[in-house]
C-alpha positions, 0 to 999 in steps of 0.5 A: 500500500502506498501512502502519499503525503502532499509533496509526493502527490505533487511530484506524481502530478508533475511527472504525469504533466511532463509525460503529457508534454512529451507525448504531445511533442511526439504526436500522441494526443490521446496519451497526452490527454491521459497523462494530463488527466492523471496530473489533474487527479493528483493536483486538481488545483493546478491551473497549468495542468488544466490549460495543457489539457485544454490545449490538447483538446483543441488539437483534437477539435474537442472545443467544448472540452477545451473551453471547460478546461480553460474555464477551470484554469481561469477559476483557479488562476484569474491572471490566466484570463488575459493569456488565454484570450490571446 
């Protein structure tokens, strides 16, 4: 049985996010989306993870899903609104 403390969970989230970026760069959007979702599962309050998931959804033409992720990112970090509107 694995016991998580806050730091370990953040490490896991960061690792999933990095794998998502790598998969995205390799042209594997489904794998990237899976990894971003896992990052969010470990750290749902990180706006960057939601933004990256939104970008991956845009790449697949899943605009409603992307908008939902962007809205969540802005809710978590209102300063992202200006960035995401460009």
